[in-house]
N, C-alpha and C positions, 0 to 999 in steps of 0.2 A: 924609266922617268923621263919625264918631258922635258923641252929645253927651259921652259917657264919653269919646272919645278926646280932644274939646275940650278937656274940663277937665284931663283929666291931663297933657294936654300943657303948658299952663296953671301945675298946681301943682308939674309937675316944675321949672319954670325956677327955677335957684338960687337967683336973687333974693327971687323970690315964696315959694318954699318955706321956705329961712331965716326970711323974716321970720315967715310965719304959723306955722312949727312952735318959733322960738326966742324972739322977742321978746313974752314973757307971762310972768305969773308961773309957771316951770316946773313946781316942786314943788306949788306951790297946784293947778294944770290937772291933775297927775297925782293927787293925791287926790283930786279932785272924776269924775275920769275913775273912779277904784279904784270911789267909791259908786256911783256911777252905771251902771255896769257890769254891777253884781249884783243892780239891780232886776228883779224879772220881773212887772211889771206891763205887760200887752201896750200900752199908752196909751204906754209908753217902750220898752220893748225890744221890740218890733215894728219901728219907725222905725229904732233904733240897729243893728239886724240889719242891716234892709235897707240904709242907709247902708255900712257895710262891709261888705257883699257887693257894692255897687255900684264904691263906691272900691279895695278889698282884692283884688276877684276871686280867694277864697281856693280852694285846692283841697279837695274837700270827698271825692273820689275814693274813699278810704280811711279815711275817719271815722268812727268806731264811730256815732254820731247824727248827722244832717242838719237834725232838728227843735231848735231851741236854748230854754230859755227866757230866758236873758237872753244880750246881749251877753260878759258874765264867761264863760257855761257855752260859748260859741263860741271866745273864744279859748283855754280852756284844753280844748277835746277831747280825747278818746282816739280811737286808731285802732282798726281791727279788728285781732285776733290774725295775726299775720304779716305784716301791712304793712310793715314794716321788717324785715330781715332784714341779722343784723352778719356783718362779712366774717369768714371763721372763722380764718382765717390768723393763726397763734400771734404774726406777725411783724407784725402790722398794728395802728395804732391808729385805728379807726372815726371817721367824725363823729358827735360827742353829739348833733347834732341836725339838721333839715333848714336849709339857712341858702343863701345867697351868700355865696361866699370872698369875702374884703377882701384887705385885704394879709397877707402872708405870706412865709414865707423865714426867713434865718437871723439870729437876733438878732447884734448885732456890739458887744461890749465894752458889752454891757449896755444897749446904746438897740435898739430898732423901731421901725418907723414906722405911723403910722395910716394916709397916702395920702402919694404919692408925693413928697417935698419940706418934709415935716411928720415929726420923728421926735420919741421921748419916750423917757424912762429905764425900765426894766422896774421899778426901784426904788421909781418913783414911784406906778406901777400897782399893784405889790402891798403899798404903802408897808411897804416891808422892803429887806433887802439882795437884791439880784440872784442871787447865792451859786452854786449849780452851773448856772443856767439861763443865764448873764450870754453866752455863744457858742453857746446853743441854737438853736431851731427853732420857731418861732409858727405859728399859722396862724388869724387873725380871721373868725369865722363870724356873718354879721348874718340875724336873722328878721324878715323883713318882715309886715307886720300881717297877710297872709290866709296865714300857713305856721303849720304846725302848729306848738308854743309849749312841748312838753314837751322834755325834754334827757338823756339817756343815759349809761351810764358807757363809753368808747370802748375800755373793756380790763376783763378781770379784774383787781381792783383793792381795797386798804384806803383808805378817807378817813381820813386822819390828823387833820386840821384844818378846821374852815373859821374865815375871817377877816371878819366881816362889817364893811365902811367906809361908813359914810356920807357921800353926796355932793348934787352937783346933779344934773340931769337934762334937759339938753341931749339933740336929738336926735344921731342915730348914723348918720343918712343923710350921702351925700356932699357934701353942700349945707354942712352943718355941721362935715362930716372935714377939710374944704378949709378952713375959716374960722377955725377954737377951736383953738389949742394945746392939746395934751398931752387933748384932751378924755376918751379915756378913763380918765385920772387923776383927774379933775375929778368923774364922775360915781358914782354911788351902785355897789356893787360888793361884789362876796365872792370871795374867793381860798382856794378848793377846794385844798388840800392832798392828795396822794393819792402811792403808791405801788404799782407793779406787782405782782402777787399771785407770778407766776411768780420776775421776775428781780430786782426791790427798784428798779427805776430808778422816779425819782420823775416827778410829773406834776402840770401843775397844770391847775386848768378857773377861767376867773375870768369868770364871767356879769356882766355891766354894764347895769345898768338905762339907762331912756331916760323921753324925755318920754312921759306917759300908759300909762307900763309901771307899772301900781300896786304891783309889788313881786316880790320874790323868794322862792318857796317852794323849800322841801328838805325832802324826805320823813324824814331824819335828825337835821335842827336846826330850832331855833326852835317847837318845841312845836305843830308844825301853823300856826302865827303867820306872818305875814309876818317876814322877817329883819328888815326896818327896825323893827319894832313892839319890839325888844328893846335898840336902840342899838348903837352899836359895842361887837365883841366880839369872843372868840376862844372858839369852840366846839368841846371835844373831839370826837374823833372815833371812832375804833377800830371804824367801820363796813365789812363785806363786803360787797362789789358784783359780780355777775357780768355778763360783757361783754353791754351792751345791757339791763340791766337800770335801770328808769324813777331816775332822782336828782331831778326835781324839775321845777318850769316858771316860766315868766315868766306875768304876767297880762297880758300884750300880746304884744310881740314886740320884742328887743332884738339883743343881742349875745354871743356867746362866744368869750373866748379859750383858745386851746389852746398851752400851753409847754411843751416836751418838751425834756432837757437835750440837750448836745455828743453828736453822733455821729448822730441821728434825723434824717430827711431828709422832704421832703413826698413823698407818693404820687403816683404818674404821673398826670398831668392836674388836678392841683391849682394852681389858679393864678388872681389876681383876675379876680373875674368871671363865674367856673364856678359852678354850681348844684350841690349836693349835699344828697345828703337823708342822714338818720341810718341809720348802720349801714355806709356805703361807704367804701373807704378814704381816709385822711386824710395817715396820717403813718408813715411807714414805721423800724422798727426799726435801729439800725447794721449 
């Protein structure tokens, strides 16, 4: 067994992982990480990138660049043109990001689950009434530290508005999901309300930040700043995006919850624990 395998085996123990990543000042650590990750001085950037490569084992096969100025540059890396192909089927919502599929399935009477045995109210996640989504379909997509961190439009759509909701910075891995009730409803998040261009169906994308995720950036909102920097607010939309067009990125890695109205179903092969790449089929139209 290699040194990396031994260390990862220890760090992935739920009790150890939860203690290391949550029993500390989460928001302060997150702000500190955001500042440190942007430092381009080799004395800081080289060891931080080396540690990231060691622990996160990032997939750089399709990366636009593989030499990085800073850890932030590595986290927010782009991909070579054509590296992600979005499913052309007009009756498919594609995955907006590379991810591991977490909890997914039907929303029942306005409730969905974060892990088996722990459910939460959709209205709490949205900080608003669940409305037409109360009996819809959802898929939770977790981005790990080594993954591509940008996310894209799952279909041709129009962004109607973005609601930024400040919050905590709990880790979003299984160790925390098993222990913290309503975790996604506690963390910093953005509710991106959209409708599909061709059919008018409403679709929600909810990026959820987590510990060490220095923030969420959207190309069409925030004037180029982190959403956090403007405080709680609703940002008008009316922004048209084509399927596969880049929406924004996390400055580390976290979770996106995709929510569709009743009648939509998970695509074939979508189940908890499955790996998925941006562009692959995620949810099928009625």
